[in-house]
Structure formats: structure tokens, C-alpha cells
C-alpha positions as CSV (number, residue, x, y, z in Angstrom):
1,M,14.8,43.8,44.2
2,G,17.1,46.0,42.1
3,K,18.8,45.1,38.9
4,V,21.6,42.6,38.7
5,V,24.1,43.7,36.1
6,L,26.8,41.4,34.7
7,V,29.7,43.1,32.9
8,T,32.4,41.4,30.8
9,G,35.9,42.8,30.1
10,V,36.4,44.4,33.5
11,A,40.2,44.0,33.5
12,R,40.5,46.9,31.1
13,P,40.4,50.4,32.4
14,L,37.2,51.3,30.6
15,G,35.4,48.2,32.0
16,G,36.6,49.0,35.5
17,R,35.4,52.5,35.2
18,F,31.9,51.4,34.1
19,V,31.7,48.8,36.9
20,R,32.5,51.5,39.5
21,R,30.0,53.9,38.0
22,I,27.0,51.6,37.4
23,Q,27.0,50.2,41.0
24,R,26.3,53.7,42.3
25,D,22.9,53.8,40.5
26,P,20.0,53.4,42.9
27,E,18.2,51.0,40.5
28,V,21.2,48.5,40.7
29,D,21.2,46.0,43.5
30,R,24.3,44.0,42.4
31,V,27.1,44.2,39.8
32,V,28.9,41.0,38.8
33,A,32.3,41.8,37.1
34,V,33.7,39.0,34.8
35,D,37.1,38.6,33.2
36,A,39.6,35.9,32.4
37,V,42.3,37.7,34.5
38,P,42.0,39.7,37.7
39,P,41.9,43.4,37.2
40,E,44.8,45.6,38.5
41,H,42.3,48.4,39.4
42,H,39.6,48.2,42.1
43,L,36.0,47.4,41.3
44,G,34.3,49.1,44.2
45,G,31.7,46.9,45.7
46,A,31.2,44.7,42.7
47,D,31.5,40.9,42.9
48,F,34.5,39.8,40.7
49,V,34.2,36.4,39.0
50,Q,37.3,35.1,37.2
51,A,35.9,33.3,34.1
52,D,36.8,33.1,30.5
53,I,33.8,33.9,28.3
54,R,35.2,31.6,25.6
55,Q,34.4,28.7,27.9
56,P,30.9,27.2,28.7
57,T,31.4,28.1,32.4
58,I,30.0,31.6,31.6
59,A,26.6,30.0,31.3
60,R,26.9,28.8,34.9
61,V,28.0,32.2,36.1
62,L,25.0,33.8,34.4
63,A,22.6,31.2,35.9
64,E,24.0,31.4,39.4
65,T,24.0,35.2,39.6
66,G,20.5,35.6,38.1
67,A,21.7,38.7,36.1
68,D,18.9,40.5,34.3
69,T,21.2,42.9,32.4
70,V,24.3,41.9,30.5
71,V,26.8,44.6,29.4
72,H,29.3,43.0,27.0
73,L,32.5,45.1,26.9
74,D,34.9,42.3,26.0
75,V,35.0,43.1,22.3
76,T,38.4,44.8,21.8
77,A,41.1,45.6,19.3
78,S,44.1,44.5,21.3
79,G,44.9,42.0,24.0
80,L,45.9,42.6,27.6
81,A,49.6,42.4,28.3
82,G,50.5,41.9,24.7
83,G,48.0,39.1,24.1
84,S,48.2,37.5,20.6
85,R,45.9,38.4,17.8
86,V,44.5,34.8,17.8
87,T,43.6,35.2,21.5
88,V,41.9,38.5,20.9
89,K,39.9,37.1,18.0
90,E,38.8,34.1,20.0
91,T,37.6,36.3,22.8
92,N,35.8,38.7,20.5
93,V,34.0,36.0,18.4
94,I,34.0,32.7,20.3
95,G,33.6,34.5,23.6
96,T,30.6,36.5,22.2
97,M,29.0,33.2,20.9
98,Q,29.4,31.5,24.3
99,L,28.0,34.6,26.1
100,L,25.0,34.8,23.8
101,G,24.3,31.1,24.2
102,A,24.3,31.6,27.9
103,C,22.0,34.6,27.6
104,Q,19.6,32.6,25.4
105,K,19.3,29.9,28.0
106,S,18.7,32.3,30.9
107,P,15.1,33.3,31.5
108,A,16.3,36.1,33.8
109,V,18.1,38.1,31.1
110,R,16.0,41.1,29.9
111,R,18.5,43.5,28.5
112,L,21.8,43.1,26.6
113,V,24.2,45.9,25.7
114,V,27.1,45.2,23.3
115,K,30.1,47.4,22.8
116,S,30.8,47.5,19.0
117,S,32.7,49.8,16.8
118,T,32.3,52.0,13.7
119,N,35.0,49.7,12.3
120,V,32.1,47.6,10.9
121,Y,31.8,50.2,8.1
122,G,35.4,49.7,7.0
123,S,37.4,52.4,5.2
124,A,37.4,52.5,1.4
125,P,38.1,55.0,-1.3
126,R,34.5,55.3,-2.4
127,D,32.9,55.4,1.0
128,P,30.0,57.8,1.5
129,A,30.8,61.1,3.2
130,V,28.8,60.0,6.3
131,F,27.7,56.5,7.4
132,T,24.3,56.0,8.9
133,E,23.5,52.8,10.9
134,T,21.8,51.3,7.8
135,T,24.6,52.2,5.3
136,P,26.2,49.0,4.0
137,P,30.0,49.1,3.7
138,K,31.5,49.4,0.2
139,S,33.6,46.3,1.0
140,L,33.4,44.1,4.1
141,P,36.5,44.2,6.3
142,S,38.7,41.3,5.4
143,G,40.5,40.8,8.7
144,G,41.5,42.2,12.1
145,F,39.2,43.8,14.6
146,A,36.9,45.2,12.0
147,K,36.0,41.7,10.8
148,D,35.6,40.6,14.4
149,T,33.0,43.4,15.0
150,V,31.1,42.4,11.8
151,E,30.9,38.8,13.1
152,V,30.0,39.8,16.6
153,E,27.1,41.9,15.3
154,G,25.9,39.1,13.2
155,Y,25.7,36.8,16.2
156,V,23.9,39.5,18.2
157,R,21.3,39.9,15.5
158,G,20.7,36.2,15.5
159,F,20.3,36.3,19.3
160,A,17.8,39.2,19.0
161,R,15.7,37.1,16.6
162,R,15.7,34.1,19.0
163,R,15.0,36.1,22.1
164,P,12.6,38.9,21.0
165,D,11.7,39.4,24.7
166,V,15.3,40.8,25.4
167,A,16.0,44.4,24.7
168,V,19.3,44.4,22.7
169,C,21.3,47.6,22.3
170,V,24.5,47.7,20.1
171,L,26.7,50.7,20.5
172,R,29.0,51.4,17.6
173,F,31.7,53.6,19.1
174,A,34.0,55.9,17.1
175,N,37.7,55.9,18.1
176,V,37.7,56.2,21.9
177,L,40.2,58.7,23.3
178,G,40.8,60.4,26.6
179,P,43.5,60.9,29.3
180,S,43.8,57.2,29.9
181,G,43.2,56.0,26.3
182,D,44.9,52.7,25.5
183,S,43.5,52.0,22.0
184,P,45.7,51.3,18.9
185,L,44.9,54.8,17.7
186,A,46.1,56.3,21.0
187,S,49.3,54.4,20.6
188,Y,49.7,55.7,17.1
189,F,49.3,59.3,18.3
190,A,51.9,58.6,21.0
191,L,54.6,58.0,18.4
192,P,57.2,60.8,18.3
193,V,56.7,61.1,14.5
194,L,53.5,60.1,12.8
195,P,53.8,58.1,9.6
196,T,51.0,59.1,7.2
197,V,49.9,58.1,3.7
198,F,51.2,60.5,1.1
199,G,48.4,62.5,-0.6
200,Y,45.7,61.7,2.0
201,D,44.4,63.8,4.9
202,P,41.6,61.7,6.4
203,R,38.7,62.9,8.4
204,L,38.5,61.3,11.9
205,Q,35.9,61.2,14.7
206,F,36.5,60.6,18.3
207,V,34.4,59.8,21.4
208,H,35.5,60.7,24.9
209,E,35.9,57.9,27.4
210,D,33.7,59.8,29.8
211,D,30.9,59.8,27.2
212,V,31.4,56.1,26.7
213,I,30.7,55.4,30.3
214,D,27.6,57.7,30.3
215,V,26.1,56.1,27.2
216,L,26.7,52.6,28.4
217,R,25.0,53.5,31.6
218,L,22.0,55.0,29.7
219,A,21.7,51.9,27.5
220,S,21.8,49.6,30.6
221,H,18.6,51.0,32.1
222,E,15.0,51.2,31.1
223,P,14.5,53.9,28.5
224,A,13.2,57.3,29.4
225,R,9.9,58.5,28.0
226,G,10.2,59.2,24.3
227,T,13.5,57.2,23.9
228,L,14.2,53.6,22.9
229,N,17.2,51.8,24.4
230,S,17.3,49.0,21.9
231,G,18.7,48.9,18.3
232,T,22.0,49.9,16.8
233,F,23.5,53.3,17.4
234,N,26.6,55.2,16.1
235,I,28.3,56.9,19.1
236,A,30.7,59.8,18.3
237,G,31.4,63.4,19.4
238,D,30.2,66.3,17.2
239,G,32.4,67.4,14.3
240,V,35.5,65.9,12.7
241,L,39.3,66.6,12.7
242,L,41.7,66.1,9.8
243,L,44.8,64.0,10.6
244,S,46.9,67.0,9.8
245,Q,45.0,69.0,12.5
246,C,45.6,66.2,15.0
247,S,49.4,66.2,14.4
248,R,49.6,69.9,14.8
249,R,47.6,70.0,18.0
250,L,49.9,67.2,19.3
251,G,53.0,69.0,18.3
252,R,54.2,65.9,16.4
253,P,55.6,66.1,12.9
254,T,54.3,63.7,10.2
255,V,56.3,61.7,7.7
256,P,54.2,61.3,4.5
257,L,55.0,57.9,2.9
258,L,53.8,56.1,-0.1
259,L,51.3,53.4,0.8
260,P,53.7,50.4,0.5
261,A,56.2,52.2,2.7
262,V,53.5,52.9,5.3
263,T,52.7,49.2,5.3
264,W,56.4,48.4,5.9
265,A,56.6,51.0,8.6
266,G,53.5,49.4,10.3
267,S,55.3,46.1,10.3
268,L,58.4,47.7,11.8
269,V,56.6,49.5,14.7
270,R,54.7,46.3,15.4
271,T,57.9,44.4,15.6
272,L,59.3,47.0,18.0
273,G,56.2,46.7,20.1
274,M,55.4,50.4,19.8
275,T,51.8,50.2,18.6
276,D,49.3,48.0,16.8
277,F,49.7,49.5,13.3
278,S,47.3,47.1,11.7
279,P,46.1,47.1,8.0
280,E,42.7,48.3,9.1
281,Q,44.3,51.2,10.9
282,I,46.3,52.1,7.8
283,R,43.0,52.1,5.8
284,L,41.5,54.4,8.4
285,L,44.5,56.8,8.2
286,T,44.2,56.7,4.4
287,H,40.4,57.2,3.8
288,G,39.1,58.2,7.3
289,R,35.5,57.5,8.5
290,V,32.6,59.8,9.6
291,V,29.3,58.5,11.0
292,D,25.9,60.1,11.5
293,T,24.7,60.4,15.1
294,T,21.1,61.5,14.6
295,E,19.8,58.2,16.0
296,M,22.0,58.5,19.0
297,R,20.4,61.9,19.8
298,E,16.8,61.5,18.7
299,T,16.1,57.8,19.5
300,L,18.6,56.9,22.2
301,G,18.4,60.3,23.8
302,F,22.1,60.7,24.4
303,R,24.1,63.9,23.8
304,P,27.9,63.6,24.3
305,K,29.5,66.2,26.6
306,Y,32.6,66.3,24.4
307,T,33.0,67.2,20.7
308,T,35.6,65.4,18.6
309,A,37.9,68.4,19.0
310,E,37.4,68.6,22.7
311,T,38.0,64.9,23.1
312,F,41.3,65.2,21.2
313,A,42.3,68.2,23.3
314,D,41.7,66.2,26.5
315,F,43.8,63.4,25.1
316,V,46.6,65.8,24.2
317,R,46.6,67.2,27.8
318,G,46.8,63.7,29.2
319,H,49.8,62.7,27.1
320,G,52.0,65.8,27.2
321,P,53.6,67.8,24.4
322,G,55.2,66.3,21.3
323,L,58.6,67.1,19.9
324,L,57.6,70.5,18.7
325,P,55.4,73.2,20.3
326,P,52.0,73.1,18.5
327,E,52.0,76.8,17.8
328,S,55.5,76.6,16.2
329,L,54.5,73.6,14.1
330,A,51.3,75.3,13.0
331,G,53.1,78.5,12.1
332,A,55.7,76.6,10.1
333,V,53.1,74.7,8.1
334,D,51.2,77.9,7.4
335,R,54.3,79.7,6.2
336,L,55.1,76.7,3.9
337,A,51.6,76.5,2.6
338,A,51.7,80.3,1.8
339,A,55.1,80.0,0.1
340,L,53.9,77.2,-2.1
341,S,50.7,78.9,-3.0
342,D,52.6,82.1,-4.0
343,G,55.1,80.2,-6.1
344,P,55.1,80.0,-9.9
345,G,51.8,78.9,-11.3
346,A,50.1,79.0,-7.9
347,G,47.7,81.8,-8.8
348,G,48.9,84.1,-6.1
349,S,46.2,83.2,-3.5
350,P,47.3,81.5,-0.3
351,A,46.1,78.0,0.3
352,P,43.9,77.5,3.3
353,S,45.7,76.1,6.4
354,P,44.6,72.6,7.4
355,S,43.7,74.0,10.8
356,H,41.1,76.1,9.2
357,S,39.5,73.4,7.1
358,P,35.8,72.9,7.8
359,T,34.9,70.4,10.4
360,H,31.5,69.0,9.3
361,G,29.2,67.8,12.0
362,A,28.0,64.3,12.0
363,N,24.5,65.0,13.5
């Protein structure tokens, strides 16, 4: 008998892609796809079960299917079809509690993979340059998706203590981008003009959606020799990009605003339904966040195909040009920087262009 894999959150494009991919593996005999709403995309040969993980019925689904591997992807920053923040939080937190309770009761479950986020580290002024998996945040997230992920990981650790016979793998993903990216940050980059925080140029990391599928697949199987598919792992592409570099590669101008104005602009764009410009996203776009990926490479045995810069380039190709040609925007910024550096009291040496700023690796 092959593996029986139960996957939550399959109505989202990423969940659908993973379901279609994992069922092609020869070790997998059956894939059970679970979500509260039917997906608009096809799921290949997977068995779809419409069930809300916030309800106790998920325990019956797990028992009836005899799943030995559970891949929990229904931990997300925004709801489907404009779902409310309350519904999203209930699915993230209460849904995870119900699912873990069902896993605890099931003797068949042997492996649990949980999609988490580097949001657990928060974004604060005195953050370390690079977060490792054991680095505590300077201040715990006070709300939003970041707080959800902290609570979810707490429940997962409790489950791991109660069921030491289950291999538990928590994957903390950096911001996921790609041609079909539908994350809050992807919505932000889709704005015609990018509001930024005056005086800040944060470092950002991305992971390509293709790499997300590959590492989920790796974590769902028995580990290869010399690797360990249990524990908590940061998942991100090599290198970083500054927000200014991102705007130039998109061909979208930025509007630097003082922090109170950025908060107001966030409320405005949320009201217009343009993007989820949440307080946690404003903190990310102020202070940035970079994580170390040594454990991902050396312990989990995963090497992303895409760097952070390559991930962003693929996202740009999938979303078309901005208002300005990237080359023209970059040239204008370079000329302005040179003019400012050659001005009175500037010392006569040109300031480095943001596009030539170092991109420190995170490995």
C-alpha cells in the first residue's frame, strides 16, 4: 500500500498545484483534498472532500480516509473571495486546533507538514540582520497573520510533544511570489504607484511558488539519507532585494510618505479593495526581514531553484510592465542620485545607485 496524503487549503492555487504534483509520486497511492469551498481549478485524480477544518467533521474525514500524511496548507494571510479577517483568523487558528486534535486521535498519522511563515519573527527596528530558526523576535506580533502564525506554531509544538511518534515539519516561508502570486505583497507590487515609508529602504526575501511546491513535496516523504524531514525550517531564495530595487525592476514609481501617512494610505487602499495593506505589511515595508537558510540546505536537504532576484524577475514577467520602463526609471534615479551627491556639501563623490547595493545571501 502506498501513502495516503490529506491536503488542506486546496481551493487556493498553491494548494491545487501541490495536490496535482504530489499524486504523481509513485510512493503515493491516494490524495485526499480538503477545503470548505470547492476549488475552481482541477485537482487531477485526487478525491475532493468539502469540509471546514474549523468543524469537528475533519476528524471523521481523517479517520475514514486513513491518511498517514497530513499537509496543512490552510494557514493564509487573506481569505478567498474577499473573506473577512475574522474568518481567516478562525480558519488559521481554530482550524489548526481542530485538525491537530483529529491527527492526535488518528493512529494512522505518521507525518505532518505545516505551512508557516517568516512573519513569526515580526519586523522591528532593532531586529538582527538575519533570523535563524531559533532567534526570538524582538517583539511578538500583536495582530494579523503574523500573530496567527505564532499561535499556529504553538499548537503544532504542543501536538509534537503529545505525539512524538509523528514526524512534524514546519516550513516558514518567506514572501511567496511567482507568475500567479496572489499574496498581499503581490497585490502591493501590482499597485500603479508604490507607497513607501520615508527614510526606509527595507531588505526583502522571496521564495518562488515552484520552490514552494518542491519543498512541500520533499517534506511530505521519508527523508533521504543524511537529511531530516522534521523540525522547523526557514524557506527562502538566496540573496535579498531592496524595496527600491523592486520598484525599479517593476517600472513603478514610489511615493515616500511619513509613517502616519502610510498608515492612512493603507486604510484607503483597503477601503478601495485594492490590496491587504495591513499593519504587519507596513512594518515589513519599513524594517524588512531576512532569514538564514542553512538548516534548509544542510538538514532538510533542499536547494531552491530560484534566487530572490530570479523569483522577483519571474513575478515581473507574469504581471507586465509598470507605468515607466524599468530602464528609464533606473536611469532617472541614477541621474538624480548623482546630482544630489555632486551638490553643495556632498563631497563630490557620486552616491551608489540602489540597484548596485549589495545583496547579502541568507545561507
